[in-house]
N, C-alpha and C positions, 0 to 999 in steps of 0.2 A: 323382807325388810324388818329389822328389829323393832322399829317404832310401831309397826302394824301389829307385831306379836304382843307388844306391851299394851297398846290401846285396845286390841281385841280382848286381852285378858282383863283390862279395866272394865270393858262392857260386861263381860261374864261376871266379874266381881260385883259390879253395881246391881246386876240382875239377881244375883244370889244373896248378897249381903247388904245391899242398900248403900247409901252414902256413908253411913257410919263405918261400914266394913271396908270402904275403899281407902286403903293405905298403900304406900309404896311396897311394903313387905308383902301384903296380901296379893298385890298384882304380880310381884316377882314369883310368889308361890304358884299362882294360877297360870302364869306363863311358863313355869318350869325353868326359870332363869336364876342365876346366882343372886343372892341378896345384894342389893345396891344397884342392880341393873336399871330398875325403873327410875330411881332417883338420879342416876347418871344422865339419862335422857331428859327427864322431866324433874327439875330441881325442886319445884314447889307443887303443892296440891293443886293450886290454880293452873299451873302449866299442864298438869296431868288431865284436869277436867277439860281445859280448852282443847287439848290434843284429842281427847275422847270425843268431844263434840265434832271436831273435824273428821275424825274417823267415821263417825256415824254419818256425816254428810257424804263422805266418799262412798260408803256402802249404799246410801240412798241413791246417789248418782248411778251406781251400778243397777239398782232396782229400776230407776226411771229410764235407763237405756233401753229397756224392753219396749217402750212405747215411742221411742225416737228413732229416726226422724218422724216428726208429727205428720199424720195424714192430712191431706187437703180436706177430705170429707170422711166422716165416720158415722156409722149407724148407731142409734141409741142402744141396740142390742150388743154391739161390739164394745161400746164404751162401758156398758154395765158389766160385761164380762171382764174387761180390764180392771175395773175398780174392785169388783168382787174378788178377783184373783189376788189383787194387792192386799185386800183385807184378810183373805184366807192365809196368805203367806206371812202377814204380820202377826197373826194370832198363832200360827203353827211354827213354821220354819224360822221366822225371825222374832219369836216371842221374847227371847232374852234381850235382843236389841230394843224392842219396844219398852220393856220394863226398865231398862237402863235409861232410855229417853224420858220416861215418866219421872224417874228419880232426878235426872238432870233438870227437867222442866220445873219441878217443885223447888229445887235449889235455886233456879234462875229467878224465882220471885224475890229472892233476897240478894242476888248478885247480878247487877245490871250488865256487867261485861259478859257473863255467861248467857244472859237473856238475849243480848244482841246477836250472839253467835247462833243460838237456837232459832231466833226469828228469821235470820238470813237463810237457814236451812229450810225452815217451813215455807218460806216464800217460794222456793223452787217448786214445791207441790202446788201452791196456789197459782203460779204462772202456768204450770203444765195443765192444771184443771181448767183454767181460763181458755188456753189454746185448744184443748180437746173439746170444750163446750162450744167454742167458736166453730170448730170443724163439724160439730153436730148440729149447728144452726141455732144455738141458744140466743135469745134476744138481748140478754145482759150478762155476757159470759164472765166478766170480772167479778161482779157481785155474786152471781150464781156459783162461780168457781170456788169462791171463799166459803159459801154455804155448803157446797158439796164436800170440800175438804173437812169442814167441821163435822159433817155427817159421818164421813169416813173415820175421822179421829174418834168420834163418839162411839161408833160401832166397835172399833178395835178396843178402845178403853173398856167398854162394857163387857166384852168377851174376856179380857185379861184381868181386869180389876174391879169390874162392876159388882154391885151388891147381889145381882141375880146369878152371876157366874154361869150364864147359859152356855152350854157347849156350842161350838161352831156348827151351824147347819149350812153347808155350802149352797144348797138350793135356795134356802130361805134368804141368805145374804144376797145372792144374785137377784132374787125376786124383789128384795127391798131396794136395791140400787136401780133396778129397772123401773120400779114405781116412782122413786125419787126423780129419775130422769124424765119420766113421763110428765111429772109436775113441772119440771124445769123447761122442757122443750114444748110442752103444750100439745103433744100428740102421743099416741101409743108407741112403744118401742117397736122397731121394725126388725 
């Protein structure tokens, strides 16, 4: 689908050039399309940004499909593995997507319409975290799910853009999530 080509190119452009580099022409070049293609589908910059947020949401939905349908019960070990795997993919395979999301998130502090779209996308992760923590037996899964997503976001951000720029240590990430879940669930991971 042409719009996916364009929004995927917009994600790549955001990751490589930032918001200042995101122009219709730059997206056309990144997508390998004739000049004017991006502006044909997305007349304004706002329309392009909104479509890019929607594309990120679609890609997120694909990522979340790996853990749906939700299990009735899940062990803390399995949950830690799922979350650590998501963090690892976000820092490696989906790095450009995450950098683009950070660019859009900062821009959303100045554009309420963009913020609304990003909040809606983020809510999907919070709902999923709550449901998974419910399946793991958490006492307050809504509050704890929000905290868990914040921890996940913070870990990803630190690995991609943090001052320490610590390389990803998959075993360390898994251990960190297992420890966090131990605190949430009140017992050692099984």
